[in-house]
C-alpha positions as CSV (number, residue, x, y, z in Angstrom):
1,M,-38.7,93.0,40.5
2,D,-35.7,94.2,38.5
3,K,-34.7,97.9,39.3
4,I,-35.1,99.3,35.4
5,K,-31.7,99.7,33.9
6,V,-31.6,104.1,33.2
7,P,-29.4,104.0,29.7
8,F,-26.2,106.5,30.6
9,F,-25.6,109.5,28.8
10,D,-22.6,111.1,28.2
11,K,-23.3,115.0,29.4
12,T,-21.4,116.4,25.8
13,E,-23.2,113.6,23.6
14,L,-26.6,115.0,25.4
15,D,-26.0,118.6,24.8
16,T,-24.3,117.9,21.0
17,Y,-28.1,116.2,20.8
18,I,-29.9,118.8,21.8
19,E,-28.0,121.4,20.0
20,Q,-28.9,119.0,16.9
21,M,-32.9,118.8,17.4
22,V,-32.2,123.0,17.7
23,D,-30.8,123.8,14.6
24,E,-33.5,121.3,13.0
25,L,-36.3,123.5,14.5
26,R,-34.2,126.6,12.8
27,K,-34.0,124.9,9.7
28,D,-37.9,124.4,9.3
29,V,-39.1,128.1,9.0
30,E,-42.6,126.9,8.9
31,V,-42.5,125.4,12.0
32,Y,-39.8,127.8,13.4
33,E,-42.5,130.4,13.0
34,V,-45.6,128.9,14.2
35,I,-43.2,128.3,17.2
36,K,-41.8,131.5,17.7
37,Q,-45.7,133.1,17.0
38,T,-47.9,130.7,19.0
39,V,-44.9,130.0,22.2
40,N,-42.3,132.2,21.6
41,P,-39.9,130.3,23.9
42,T,-36.5,131.4,25.3
43,L,-33.7,129.2,24.0
44,K,-33.3,128.0,27.2
45,M,-36.7,126.7,27.3
46,V,-36.6,125.0,23.8
47,R,-33.4,123.3,25.3
48,E,-34.9,122.1,28.3
49,N,-38.6,120.6,26.3
50,I,-36.7,119.8,23.5
51,S,-38.4,116.1,23.4
52,K,-42.1,118.4,23.3
53,F,-40.8,120.6,20.5
54,I,-39.5,117.8,18.4
55,A,-42.6,116.0,18.7
56,F,-44.3,119.3,17.8
57,K,-42.0,119.0,14.3
58,E,-43.1,115.5,13.5
59,D,-46.8,116.1,14.1
60,F,-46.7,119.0,12.0
61,D,-44.4,117.5,9.3
62,Y,-47.1,114.6,9.0
63,C,-50.4,117.1,9.0
64,R,-48.0,119.2,6.4
65,K,-48.0,116.4,4.0
66,C,-51.9,115.2,4.9
67,P,-53.4,112.2,3.2
68,G,-56.3,113.1,3.4
69,V,-58.9,113.0,6.4
70,D,-59.5,109.2,5.5
71,N,-56.7,107.8,5.4
72,C,-54.9,109.8,8.4
73,R,-52.7,107.2,10.6
74,K,-51.6,109.7,13.3
75,A,-51.8,108.4,16.6
76,T,-54.6,110.5,17.6
77,P,-56.5,110.9,14.3
78,H,-57.4,114.3,13.2
79,L,-56.0,116.0,16.0
80,Q,-53.2,118.5,15.8
81,M,-50.5,119.1,18.3
82,R,-50.4,122.5,19.8
83,L,-47.5,123.9,22.4
84,V,-48.7,126.4,25.0
85,N,-46.1,128.8,27.2
86,D,-48.1,128.4,30.5
87,D,-45.7,131.3,32.3
88,G,-42.6,129.6,31.3
89,I,-43.9,125.9,31.5
90,I,-44.6,124.4,27.9
91,E,-47.3,122.4,27.5
92,R,-49.0,120.3,24.8
93,S,-53.1,120.2,23.9
94,F,-54.7,118.8,20.8
95,T,-57.2,120.6,18.7
96,P,-59.4,119.1,15.6
97,C,-57.6,120.0,12.8
98,H,-59.2,122.0,10.2
99,K,-60.0,119.6,7.3
100,I,-62.0,117.3,9.9
101,L,-63.9,120.4,11.2
102,K,-64.5,121.4,7.4
103,R,-66.0,117.5,7.0
104,I,-67.9,117.6,9.9
105,E,-69.2,120.9,8.3
106,I,-69.8,119.5,5.2
107,D,-71.4,116.6,6.2
108,S,-73.9,118.5,8.6
109,K,-75.4,120.1,5.4
110,Y,-75.5,117.1,3.3
111,I,-79.0,115.9,3.0
112,Y,-77.8,113.1,0.5
113,A,-74.2,112.6,-0.6
114,D,-74.5,109.7,-3.3
115,F,-70.6,109.7,-3.9
116,P,-67.5,108.7,-2.7
117,E,-66.6,109.9,0.9
118,E,-63.2,111.0,0.0
119,W,-64.9,113.4,-2.6
120,K,-66.3,115.6,0.2
121,E,-62.8,117.1,0.2
122,A,-62.6,118.2,-3.3
123,S,-62.7,121.8,-4.2
124,L,-62.2,124.0,-6.8
125,K,-59.1,125.3,-6.2
126,T,-57.4,121.4,-6.8
127,L,-59.5,120.7,-9.7
128,D,-57.8,120.3,-13.0
129,K,-59.2,123.1,-15.3
130,T,-59.9,122.9,-19.0
131,S,-62.2,125.6,-21.3
132,E,-65.4,124.0,-20.6
133,R,-64.9,123.6,-16.8
134,N,-64.1,127.2,-16.1
135,R,-67.2,128.0,-18.0
136,I,-69.0,126.0,-15.3
137,I,-67.0,127.3,-12.8
138,R,-67.7,131.2,-14.0
139,L,-71.3,130.5,-13.5
140,F,-71.3,129.0,-10.2
141,S,-69.2,132.2,-9.5
142,Q,-72.0,134.2,-10.6
143,I,-74.4,132.1,-8.5
144,L,-72.8,132.3,-5.5
145,Q,-72.6,136.1,-6.0
146,G,-76.0,136.0,-6.1
147,N,-76.3,137.3,-10.1
148,S,-77.6,134.5,-11.2
149,T,-80.5,131.4,-10.3
150,R,-79.4,129.6,-13.8
151,W,-79.5,125.6,-13.5
152,I,-76.5,123.8,-14.8
153,Y,-76.8,121.0,-16.7
154,T,-73.9,118.7,-17.8
155,R,-73.9,116.0,-20.2
156,G,-70.8,113.6,-21.7
157,G,-70.3,109.9,-21.5
158,H,-69.3,107.4,-18.3
159,R,-65.9,108.7,-16.7
160,V,-65.6,112.3,-18.0
161,G,-65.6,113.7,-14.8
162,K,-69.3,115.1,-14.3
163,S,-70.0,113.9,-11.3
164,F,-66.8,115.0,-9.4
165,L,-66.9,117.9,-10.8
166,M,-70.8,118.5,-9.4
167,A,-69.4,117.4,-6.0
168,T,-66.6,120.2,-6.2
169,L,-69.3,122.7,-6.6
170,V,-71.6,121.5,-3.8
171,N,-68.5,121.3,-1.2
172,D,-68.0,125.0,-2.4
173,F,-71.5,126.0,-2.1
174,I,-71.4,124.7,1.3
175,A,-68.4,126.1,2.2
176,A,-69.6,129.7,1.1
177,M,-73.3,129.6,1.8
178,R,-73.6,127.7,4.7
179,S,-76.5,126.3,3.4
180,S,-77.9,122.3,2.9
181,A,-77.5,120.2,-0.4
182,A,-78.6,116.9,-2.0
183,F,-76.4,114.9,-4.3
184,I,-78.8,112.2,-5.8
185,N,-78.2,109.2,-7.9
186,S,-81.4,109.7,-10.0
187,A,-81.8,105.8,-10.5
188,N,-81.6,104.7,-6.8
189,R,-83.3,107.8,-5.4
190,I,-86.4,108.4,-7.9
191,K,-87.0,104.4,-7.6
192,E,-86.8,105.0,-3.7
193,I,-89.8,107.5,-3.9
194,N,-91.7,105.6,-6.4
195,D,-91.6,102.5,-4.1
196,L,-92.8,104.5,-1.1
197,S,-95.9,106.0,-3.4
198,F,-96.9,102.3,-2.4
199,S,-95.8,101.8,0.6
200,D,-95.6,105.1,2.9
201,K,-97.3,107.6,1.5
202,A,-96.8,110.3,3.9
203,E,-92.7,109.6,3.6
204,F,-93.6,109.8,0.1
205,A,-95.0,113.5,0.2
206,K,-92.4,114.3,2.4
207,K,-89.5,113.7,0.4
208,I,-91.2,115.0,-2.3
209,V,-91.2,118.5,-0.4
210,E,-87.5,117.8,0.9
211,L,-86.3,117.9,-2.8
212,S,-88.6,120.4,-3.9
213,N,-87.3,123.0,-1.3
214,I,-83.4,122.4,-0.8
215,P,-81.6,124.7,-1.7
216,L,-79.1,123.3,-3.8
217,L,-80.3,119.3,-5.8
218,I,-78.0,117.6,-7.9
219,L,-79.7,115.2,-10.2
220,D,-76.3,113.2,-10.9
221,D,-77.2,110.3,-13.8
222,F,-80.1,112.2,-14.9
223,G,-81.9,109.8,-17.4
224,N,-80.7,106.4,-16.5
225,E,-83.5,106.2,-14.1
226,Y,-86.7,104.2,-14.5
227,K,-89.5,105.9,-16.6
228,N,-93.2,105.7,-16.7
229,D,-95.9,108.6,-16.8
230,F,-96.3,108.2,-13.1
231,I,-92.6,108.6,-12.3
232,R,-92.6,111.8,-15.0
233,D,-95.9,113.3,-13.4
234,T,-95.8,112.7,-10.0
235,I,-92.1,112.9,-8.8
236,V,-89.8,114.5,-11.6
237,L,-92.1,117.2,-12.8
238,P,-93.4,118.6,-9.2
239,I,-90.2,118.5,-7.9
240,L,-88.5,120.8,-10.7
241,I,-91.7,122.8,-11.3
242,E,-91.4,123.8,-7.8
243,R,-87.5,124.3,-7.7
244,A,-88.0,126.9,-10.8
245,K,-90.6,128.3,-9.6
246,N,-88.9,129.4,-6.3
247,Q,-85.4,130.0,-8.5
248,R,-83.7,126.9,-6.4
249,L,-80.6,125.9,-7.8
250,T,-80.6,122.4,-9.9
251,F,-77.6,120.6,-11.0
252,F,-77.5,117.7,-13.3
253,T,-75.3,115.0,-14.9
254,S,-76.2,113.5,-17.9
255,D,-75.4,110.7,-20.3
256,F,-78.0,112.4,-22.3
257,S,-79.2,116.1,-24.0
258,I,-81.8,117.7,-22.6
259,N,-84.0,116.9,-26.4
260,E,-83.3,113.1,-25.7
261,I,-84.4,113.3,-21.9
262,G,-87.4,114.5,-23.3
263,Q,-87.6,111.8,-26.0
264,L,-87.3,109.2,-23.2
265,Y,-89.6,110.3,-21.1
266,E,-92.3,110.3,-23.8
267,T,-93.8,107.3,-22.1
268,S,-96.8,107.1,-23.6
269,K,-98.9,109.0,-26.4
270,A,-100.8,111.1,-24.3
271,G,-97.8,111.8,-22.0
272,A,-95.5,113.3,-24.8
273,I,-97.1,116.9,-23.9
274,R,-95.9,116.4,-20.7
275,A,-92.2,114.8,-21.6
276,K,-92.5,118.3,-23.8
277,Q,-92.9,120.2,-20.7
278,L,-90.3,118.7,-18.7
279,T,-88.0,119.5,-21.8
280,R,-88.9,123.2,-22.2
281,L,-88.6,123.5,-18.5
282,L,-84.9,122.3,-18.3
283,K,-84.0,124.5,-21.3
284,E,-85.7,127.3,-20.0
285,M,-83.9,127.0,-16.3
286,A,-80.5,126.2,-17.6
287,E,-80.3,128.1,-20.9
288,E,-77.4,125.9,-22.2
289,E,-76.0,122.3,-21.8
290,F,-71.8,121.9,-21.1
291,D,-70.7,118.9,-23.1
292,L,-68.1,117.7,-21.1
293,S,-67.2,114.6,-23.5
294,G,-63.6,113.9,-24.2
295,L,-62.1,115.6,-21.0
296,S,-59.9,114.0,-18.3
297,V,-61.0,111.0,-16.0
298,Y,-61.4,110.9,-12.7
């Protein structure tokens, strides 16, 4: 076997390189402060372990410009490098980044999350603010503080950000309250529950109880589900009546106004009274509708 040829470094050149790297660490104020607070090394320790300190800086740089949990392309995805000073010996360790820990926490609280996975990183802090969104955010703040149990009903056309806004509310709710939530696509989930009423009565009853009692329920795209007397009287109304009775938080996105929802659910002459009951319930619990028509697209 051929001997490995170790490249020759002129001592002066190596010393110059080390000093340049040390200078880079000093110039990066944020990295320098982290190193000082966590490791507090001597200059001699930095020079002797310069490769570890530079690796830490590179790892820190990547995380500082984080492309998002789903786009992490590090050699050790979702792990952040840490330096440890063990009685003068510098060691490297890796810990889960705060974003993946937050994602794990959020994932554990979602019973259903019928939206793109990357939305779980969204929060109100990064949301574009408009007068109407600000009104919703103020009401949401009152809800988090325990000063309101109102439902939030948002309406508007497609691609105005209704669903994205609701996803940010749920994420912040989970982060603040550590409570579970369900964000359901109304058309798909109501069909799924309706099918269970024929194929699995026990599972059907379980789903009704689950959606009636979860601390926060978002009915996304409400009004676009298939409608008949059975769905209205055995699925939609029982869930919403139970939630209203127990003051469970319930948010909606819809293409339709509450009055239009009532009209859509008048699926028979006999059912008109029950449709009016649904309209009245929504108006009493939501008090008003937030019209997001014409807002920026997501």
